[in-house]
C-alpha positions as CSV (number, residue, x, y, z in Angstrom):
1,M,114.2,-73.0,66.2
2,D,112.4,-73.7,63.0
3,F,113.1,-76.7,60.8
4,F,115.7,-75.0,58.5
5,S,117.6,-73.6,61.6
6,T,117.7,-77.1,63.0
7,I,119.2,-78.4,59.8
8,M,121.7,-75.6,59.6
9,W,122.7,-75.9,63.3
10,P,125.6,-78.4,62.8
11,F,127.0,-76.4,59.9
12,K,126.9,-73.2,61.8
13,W,128.6,-74.9,64.7
14,V,131.4,-76.1,62.4
15,V,131.9,-72.6,61.0
16,E,132.0,-71.1,64.4
17,A,134.5,-73.7,65.6
18,I,136.9,-73.1,62.6
19,L,136.6,-69.3,63.1
20,F,137.3,-69.7,66.8
21,V,140.5,-71.7,66.3
22,W,141.9,-69.3,63.7
23,H,140.9,-66.3,65.8
24,W,142.7,-67.9,68.8
25,I,145.8,-68.5,66.7
26,F,146.0,-64.9,65.4
27,T,145.3,-63.3,68.8
28,A,148.0,-65.6,70.3
29,I,150.6,-64.1,67.9
30,G,149.7,-60.6,69.0
31,L,146.8,-59.4,66.7
32,A,144.0,-57.4,68.4
33,P,140.9,-59.6,69.1
34,D,138.5,-57.1,67.6
35,A,140.7,-56.0,64.6
36,G,139.3,-56.4,61.1
37,L,142.6,-58.0,60.0
38,T,142.2,-60.7,62.7
39,W,138.8,-61.7,61.5
40,V,139.6,-61.4,57.8
41,L,142.6,-63.7,58.3
42,S,140.3,-66.1,60.3
43,I,137.9,-66.1,57.3
44,V,140.9,-66.9,55.0
45,G,141.7,-69.8,57.4
46,L,138.1,-71.0,57.1
47,V,138.5,-71.1,53.3
48,I,141.7,-73.0,53.6
49,V,140.2,-75.6,55.9
50,V,137.0,-76.0,53.9
51,R,138.6,-76.2,50.5
52,S,141.4,-78.5,51.7
53,A,138.7,-80.9,52.9
54,L,137.1,-80.8,49.5
55,I,140.3,-81.8,47.6
56,P,139.5,-85.5,47.6
57,L,136.0,-84.7,46.2
58,F,137.6,-82.4,43.6
59,V,140.0,-85.2,42.4
60,R,137.0,-87.5,42.2
61,Q,135.2,-84.8,40.2
62,I,138.0,-84.7,37.7
63,K,138.1,-88.5,37.3
64,S,134.3,-88.5,36.8
65,Q,134.5,-85.8,34.1
66,R,137.2,-87.8,32.3
67,K,135.0,-90.9,32.4
68,M,132.1,-88.9,31.1
69,L,134.3,-87.9,28.1
70,E,135.2,-91.5,27.5
71,L,131.5,-92.5,27.6
72,A,130.5,-89.8,25.2
73,P,130.6,-92.1,22.1
74,E,128.7,-94.8,23.8
75,M,126.1,-92.3,25.0
76,R,125.7,-91.0,21.5
77,K,125.0,-94.6,20.3
78,I,122.2,-94.9,22.9
79,Q,120.7,-91.6,21.8
80,E,120.9,-92.5,18.2
81,R,119.2,-95.9,18.9
82,Y,116.2,-94.1,20.4
83,R,116.1,-91.0,18.2
84,G,112.6,-90.0,17.2
85,K,111.0,-92.5,19.7
86,T,108.9,-90.5,22.1
87,D,106.7,-93.3,23.6
88,Q,107.0,-94.0,27.3
89,L,108.5,-97.5,26.8
90,S,111.3,-96.2,24.6
91,R,112.1,-93.4,27.1
92,E,112.2,-95.9,30.0
93,A,114.4,-98.3,28.0
94,M,116.8,-95.4,27.1
95,S,116.9,-94.4,30.7
96,R,117.7,-98.0,31.9
97,E,120.5,-98.4,29.3
98,T,121.9,-95.0,30.3
99,M,121.9,-95.8,34.0
100,A,123.3,-99.3,33.3
101,M,126.2,-97.7,31.4
102,Y,126.9,-95.2,34.3
103,K,126.8,-98.1,36.8
104,K,129.2,-100.2,34.7
105,H,131.8,-97.5,34.5
106,G,131.2,-96.2,38.1
107,T,130.3,-92.6,37.3
108,T,127.3,-90.3,37.1
109,P,126.8,-86.8,35.7
110,F,126.1,-85.5,39.2
111,S,129.6,-86.4,40.4
112,S,130.9,-83.1,38.9
113,C,128.5,-81.2,41.1
114,M,129.5,-82.9,44.4
115,P,132.1,-80.4,45.6
116,L,129.7,-77.5,45.1
117,L,126.9,-79.3,46.8
118,V,129.1,-80.2,49.8
119,Q,130.4,-76.6,50.1
120,M,126.9,-75.0,49.9
121,P,125.9,-75.9,53.5
122,I,129.2,-74.5,54.8
123,L,128.6,-71.3,52.7
124,L,125.1,-71.1,54.1
125,G,126.4,-71.7,57.6
126,M,129.0,-68.9,57.0
127,F,126.2,-66.6,55.7
128,Y,124.0,-67.2,58.7
129,V,126.8,-66.9,61.3
130,L,127.9,-63.6,59.9
131,S,124.4,-62.4,59.3
132,D,123.5,-63.2,62.9
133,V,126.5,-61.3,64.3
134,K,124.7,-58.0,64.3
135,K,121.5,-59.4,65.8
136,H,123.3,-61.5,68.4
137,A,125.6,-58.6,69.4
138,E,122.6,-56.3,69.9
139,W,120.8,-58.9,71.9
140,G,123.9,-59.6,74.0
141,V,124.0,-63.3,73.1
142,G,126.5,-65.6,71.3
143,G,126.2,-68.0,68.5
144,V,125.3,-71.7,68.5
145,G,128.7,-73.0,69.4
146,L,132.2,-71.6,70.3
147,L,131.4,-68.1,69.1
148,N,130.4,-66.8,72.5
149,V,129.1,-63.4,73.6
150,E,132.6,-61.9,73.8
151,L,133.7,-63.1,70.4
152,T,130.4,-62.1,68.9
153,K,130.9,-58.5,70.2
154,Q,134.5,-58.5,68.9
155,F,133.4,-59.7,65.4
156,Y,130.7,-57.0,65.5
157,D,133.3,-54.3,66.2
158,A,135.7,-55.6,63.6
159,Q,136.2,-53.3,60.6
160,L,138.2,-54.0,57.4
161,F,140.9,-51.3,57.0
162,G,139.4,-49.7,60.1
163,V,136.4,-48.4,58.2
164,A,134.2,-51.2,56.8
165,P,132.3,-53.4,59.3
166,L,132.3,-57.1,58.4
167,H,128.7,-57.6,59.4
168,V,127.0,-55.2,57.0
169,N,126.0,-55.7,53.4
170,M,125.9,-53.2,50.5
171,T,122.3,-52.1,51.0
172,E,122.9,-51.4,54.7
173,A,126.1,-49.6,54.0
174,W,124.4,-47.5,51.4
175,G,121.6,-46.7,53.7
176,N,124.0,-45.7,56.5
177,G,126.1,-43.5,54.3
178,Q,129.1,-45.8,54.6
179,T,130.6,-44.9,51.2
180,V,133.9,-46.6,51.8
181,T,132.2,-49.9,52.7
182,V,130.2,-49.7,49.5
183,V,133.3,-49.0,47.4
184,I,135.1,-52.0,49.0
185,L,132.1,-54.2,48.3
186,I,131.9,-53.1,44.7
187,I,135.7,-53.7,44.2
188,L,135.3,-57.2,45.8
189,V,132.3,-58.0,43.6
190,I,134.2,-57.0,40.4
191,L,137.2,-59.1,41.5
192,M,134.9,-62.0,42.2
193,I,133.3,-61.8,38.7
194,A,136.8,-61.5,37.1
195,S,138.1,-64.5,38.9
196,Q,135.1,-66.6,38.1
197,F,135.2,-65.6,34.5
198,F,138.9,-66.4,34.2
199,T,138.5,-69.8,35.9
200,Q,135.8,-70.8,33.5
201,L,137.7,-69.4,30.5
202,Q,140.7,-71.5,31.4
203,I,138.5,-74.6,31.2
204,I,136.7,-73.8,28.0
205,S,139.7,-72.5,26.0
206,K,142.4,-74.9,27.2
207,N,141.0,-78.0,28.9
208,L,138.4,-79.4,26.6
209,S,139.0,-82.1,24.0
210,P,137.9,-81.5,20.4
211,E,135.0,-84.0,20.9
212,A,133.7,-82.0,24.0
213,K,133.6,-78.8,21.8
214,T,131.0,-80.3,19.4
215,G,128.1,-81.0,21.7
216,Q,125.3,-78.8,23.2
217,A,127.1,-79.0,26.6
218,Y,129.9,-76.9,25.2
219,Q,127.5,-74.3,24.0
220,M,125.9,-74.2,27.4
221,Q,129.3,-73.8,29.0
222,R,130.0,-70.8,26.8
223,I,126.7,-69.2,27.7
224,M,127.3,-69.9,31.4
225,L,130.8,-68.3,31.1
226,Y,129.0,-64.9,30.7
227,I,125.9,-65.5,32.8
228,L,127.2,-67.3,35.9
229,P,129.5,-64.5,37.1
230,L,126.6,-62.1,37.2
231,A,125.2,-64.1,40.1
232,F,128.0,-62.5,42.2
233,V,126.3,-59.1,41.7
234,F,123.4,-60.5,43.8
235,S,125.8,-61.8,46.4
236,G,127.6,-58.5,46.6
237,V,124.4,-56.6,47.2
238,F,122.7,-58.8,49.9
239,F,125.6,-60.7,51.5
240,P,127.6,-59.3,54.5
241,L,131.1,-58.1,53.8
242,G,132.5,-61.1,55.7
243,V,130.7,-63.6,53.4
244,V,131.8,-61.7,50.3
245,M,135.3,-61.9,51.6
246,Y,134.9,-65.6,52.1
247,W,133.5,-66.1,48.6
248,F,136.3,-64.0,47.0
249,V,139.1,-65.9,48.7
250,S,137.4,-69.2,47.8
251,N,137.3,-68.0,44.1
252,L,141.0,-67.3,44.3
253,W,141.5,-70.9,45.6
254,T,139.4,-72.3,42.8
255,M,141.3,-70.3,40.1
256,A,144.7,-71.5,41.5
257,Q,143.4,-75.1,41.8
258,Q,142.2,-75.1,38.2
259,F,145.5,-73.7,37.0
260,I,147.4,-76.5,38.7
261,V,145.0,-79.1,37.4
262,I,145.1,-77.8,33.8
263,H,148.9,-77.5,33.9
264,N,149.6,-81.0,35.4
265,M,146.4,-83.1,34.8
266,P,144.9,-81.7,31.5
267,T,142.1,-83.4,29.7
268,P,143.4,-85.9,27.1
269,G,143.3,-84.4,23.6
270,S,142.9,-80.8,24.8
271,E,145.2,-77.8,24.1
272,A,146.6,-78.0,27.6
273,A,147.4,-81.7,27.1
274,K,149.3,-80.9,23.9
275,A,151.2,-78.1,25.7
276,R,152.1,-80.5,28.5
277,E,153.4,-83.1,26.1
278,E,155.6,-80.5,24.4
279,R,157.0,-79.4,27.8
280,L,157.8,-83.0,28.7
281,A,159.4,-83.6,25.3
282,K,161.7,-80.7,25.8
283,R,162.8,-82.3,29.0
284,G,163.3,-85.7,27.3
285,K,160.2,-87.2,28.9
286,A,156.7,-88.4,27.9
287,L,153.5,-90.0,29.2
288,D,153.1,-93.8,29.2
289,A,149.8,-95.6,28.6
290,K,148.8,-95.1,32.3
291,G,149.5,-91.4,32.2
292,R,152.8,-91.6,34.2
293,V,155.8,-89.4,33.3
294,I,158.6,-91.6,32.0
295,P,161.9,-91.0,30.2
296,M,161.7,-90.7,26.4
297,E,163.8,-93.9,25.8
298,K,161.4,-95.9,27.9
299,Y,158.4,-94.3,26.1
300,E,159.8,-95.2,22.7
301,A,160.4,-98.8,23.8
302,E,156.9,-99.0,25.1
303,Q,155.5,-97.7,21.8
304,Q,157.6,-100.2,19.9
305,R,156.3,-103.0,22.1
306,L,152.7,-102.0,21.6
307,V,153.2,-101.8,17.8
308,E,154.7,-105.3,17.8
309,E,151.9,-106.7,19.9
310,A,149.3,-105.2,17.6
311,E,151.0,-106.6,14.5
312,K,151.3,-110.0,16.1
313,K,147.7,-110.0,17.1
314,K,146.6,-109.0,13.6
315,A,148.7,-111.8,12.1
316,E,147.2,-114.4,14.4
317,Q,143.6,-113.4,13.5
318,P,142.1,-115.8,10.9
319,K,141.8,-114.4,7.4
320,R,138.4,-113.4,6.3
321,Q,137.0,-115.7,3.6
322,Q,135.6,-113.8,0.6
323,P,132.0,-114.8,-0.1
324,M,131.8,-116.9,-3.4
325,G,128.9,-116.7,-5.9
326,K,127.4,-119.7,-7.7
327,Q,129.1,-119.1,-11.0
328,R,132.5,-118.7,-9.4
329,A,131.9,-121.9,-7.4
330,K,131.0,-123.8,-10.5
331,K,134.1,-122.7,-12.3
332,Q,136.3,-123.6,-9.4
333,A,134.7,-127.0,-9.3
334,Q,135.3,-127.5,-13.1
335,K,138.9,-126.5,-12.7
336,G,139.3,-129.1,-10.0
337,K,138.1,-132.1,-12.1
338,P,140.8,-134.7,-12.9
339,D,141.9,-135.4,-16.5
340,G,140.2,-138.1,-18.7
341,K,136.7,-137.4,-17.6
342,T,135.6,-136.2,-21.0
343,N,135.1,-138.6,-24.1
344,G,137.9,-138.2,-26.6
345,T,140.4,-135.6,-27.0
346,P,139.3,-132.1,-27.8
347,G,139.5,-131.4,-31.6
348,E,139.3,-135.1,-32.7
349,T,136.3,-136.9,-34.3
350,P,135.6,-140.6,-33.6
351,T,136.7,-143.1,-36.4
352,D,135.3,-146.5,-37.6
353,D,137.8,-149.3,-38.5
354,S,135.2,-151.5,-40.2
355,P,135.1,-151.5,-44.1
356,K,132.3,-149.5,-45.8
357,G,130.2,-150.9,-48.7
358,G,131.0,-154.6,-50.0
359,S,134.1,-156.7,-49.6
360,A,137.5,-156.3,-51.2
361,S,138.2,-158.2,-54.3
């Protein structure tokens, strides 16, 4: 075993264990052990187990994305502060402030990638398990775990619709003249691309806030909407039919999961959020400050209370003193002087009671 095979060994063992359990369940209810339907249903079961295990990470991903939207204004302030500064000290300072902001709010941009990163080893394990079926069956050996020699041979003999072996890819099917298998793979790839495109389109068109549609990230999402599905063309050509089936069913899960999230947990301010508020309003309900569904009467009372608290807080704040210039301060001081400080009454001239010129006769 090389280094990569050693790393992949536990993931392959898990995949084989899940397939073994589901295969045992379906054979126990009467399906043929080497039937294509039995193994396709086992692959569907594998998707259910893997994606169900990822639900907590998916919820965490949604919360992380919401926090990143809330942090967007603060992030723009940091970027504006260091705009045009290309020296190393400025870049390091910007990086430190950004990481401190993420740490303070308990999120990172990588949180949204976590479900995919966790699923990738399982997908690779699935790829290598199914890719090795042909080799192991020809060698007369089993897999790394519960997929023993007998089960490996049954998987090798399994054919979808009785005509398409699950262990071959498109290039092998084309070279062997298995036209039906090629057609099935092409159809699956088209359905994979369509499901991936629709899933991304739901997010971009319905579940983004107006602020999120103004940045470069939104433009990148629009570009990836058309580029990312093309990656499935590669998977359809080089991946075995069993892996393509796994990927297609996983895409269906993702599409349904996104629909539920957008319908029930939309991004605040998005078109989906407005549609949800309208649906709740028709049923006499609304969302409180914590995002919980409450009766409309309770919501209106809460809004009235918040308004009263805001007005009370505003009234309690000290009034801002307007700055006073020197001339205005001098006039105010003069107006404040008490009466009798000036000599004489305004408009009068001083008089002299003593006689002028000689004495009276």
